[in-house]
C-alpha positions, 0 to 999 in steps of 0.5 A: 811252261805248262801245267800247275805249278806247286810248292810243297813247303817243310817247316818245323823247329829245328830237329824236327827233320826238315833237311832230312824229308826235302831230299827223301822227297825228290825221288818221290816227287815228278818233275821236282827240284828240290831246296833246302835254305839251310844250304843256300843260306849259310853265313858268317857271321849267322846274325838270325834276326829279320833283315837275314830271313828276309834276305833268305827268303828273297832269295829261296824264291828266286830259286823257285822261281828259276826251276819252275822257269826250267820245266820243273813244275813242282819245288820242294823248299824247306827250313825257310819260314819261322810263322806265318808272318814270314809266309805272308813276306814270302808269298808276294816274292812268287811271282806266277800263279802256284799251289802251295803245300805247307809241311809241318814237321812236329816232333816231341823235345826229347826226340828232337834233342836226341836227332839234334845231338846224332845228327850228320849236321852237328850244331853247337849248344850255343845254337841249340840253346839260342833255337830252343829261346825261340818260342815253338810258332803255331801261326802256319797251322792255325793261320786262317784263311792261309791260302795253303794246303796245310799238312802236320805230321808228328815224326816222333814215332816215324821213321824217314819212309812212313815221314814220306809216306804221310806226305805223299798222302796228304798231297795226292795233286801232287802224288797221284798214282799214274797206273 
């Protein structure tokens, strides 16, 4: 594998648009693969506890490494970090030197609730209530000394294309324009 390895992590609350943006970024990202942890982390029952998130982080890290080994220098991964503590647990699982960009999608609560109710990937009221009990975590955006570049995007008034444009503009190392 030659060239710089990069990982773009997309995070945010449920309904912020992580899965949508992970999919939408892929066509714009050179030599890239995408991982949506919501897809690879479907279990029954789904405990959503620390052990489950540890398993999810390990699975994402293995997939990232496999994509890099196959020649995909840029990997976009979403829906697996809840906090900076989660990132600190995930980071040592990456066995190669990598440049990390953390994209946090933020959205107003009323817009987020509308998205949760109208999106194709439906959730139950029980699930939404459970997710709403988790307080917003700002540690990813406020981490001091983090080894990633933080890119925050408020998607409240943006469509998917506008959100992608903001991310592309925020990470020129990956999305540099070629003549």
